[in-house]
N, C-alpha and C positions, 0 to 999 in steps of 0.2 A: 655581064650581058648573057652569058650562057645560062645563068640561074633563072632569068625571067622567061627564057624559052622553054624550060622544062616544066614550069608550073602550069601553064595553060594545057600542055600536053597531058600532064597527070590528071588535071581536072576533067578534061574531055574523056580520057580513058576511064576514069572513075564513073563519069556520067553514063557512058555507053555500057560499061560493065553492069551498073545498077539497072539500066534500062533492059539489058539482056536478061538479067536474073528475074526482074519483075515480069517481063514478058513470058519467060519460061514458066514461072509460077502460075500466072493467070491462065496460060495455055493448058498446063497440067490440071488446074482446078476446073477448067471448062470441060475437059475430057473425062477426068477421073473423079471429080469432086462429088459432093452430095447432090448437087443439082446438075451434074455433067451429062454428057451424051450417053455414056455407058449406063449410068443410073437410070436415065430416061428409058433406054431400051429394056433394061431389067424390069422396071416398073410396068412397062407396056406388056411384056410377056407375062408378068405376074397377074396383071389385070385380066388378060385374056384367059389365063388358066382359072382364075377365080370365077369369071363369067361362065365358063364351061361347067365348072363344078356347081354353080348356082342353078344352071339350067338342068343339070342331071338331078339335083336334089328336088327341084320343082316337079320333075317327072315322077320321081319316087314318091313324093308327097301326094300327087294326084292319084297314083296307083293305090297307095294306102288308103286314101279317102274313099276311093271306089270300093275297095274291099270292105272297109268299115261300113259303108252304106249298105252293101249287099249282105252284110251279116247283122244289120241292126234289127230292132223289133218292128220298125215300120215297113221294112222291105227285106224279107228273108229269102235268100237264094239257096234253095235246098241242095242243089248240085255243089255249090261252093262249100256249104256246111259239111256235106258228105266228104268232099275232097279234103278239107282241113282236118276233119275227125280222123280220116284214114291216115293222113300224113303224120299227124301228131301222135295218135294212139297206136298206130300200126294195125288197125282193124281190117278184117277181110270178111266178106259175106261167105256163107257156106257153099254157095253155088259158083264161086269164082275160082279160077285157077291162077296161082301166083307163079310167075316165071322170074327167076333171079339171074 
């Protein structure tokens, strides 16, 4: 009789141990896994960073398009051309004073 009492107790113990292990595994996967909470926060931060970089690059492209237009054959900005020539070639007019 004592043998039959131990079997259900071992089966129930095994069932609860398995349920605990599976619960722990799925909880860990939900928090740390590829689609878990931490990964979602990481992806959100990365998306925000990439959005900021995209906006910065759009501003840079707009600035460069403006400079390109101002130096094109159709519309030539002489002040910008003079500025670029001085910065690139290091030129100075004879009547100017250079302070370094």
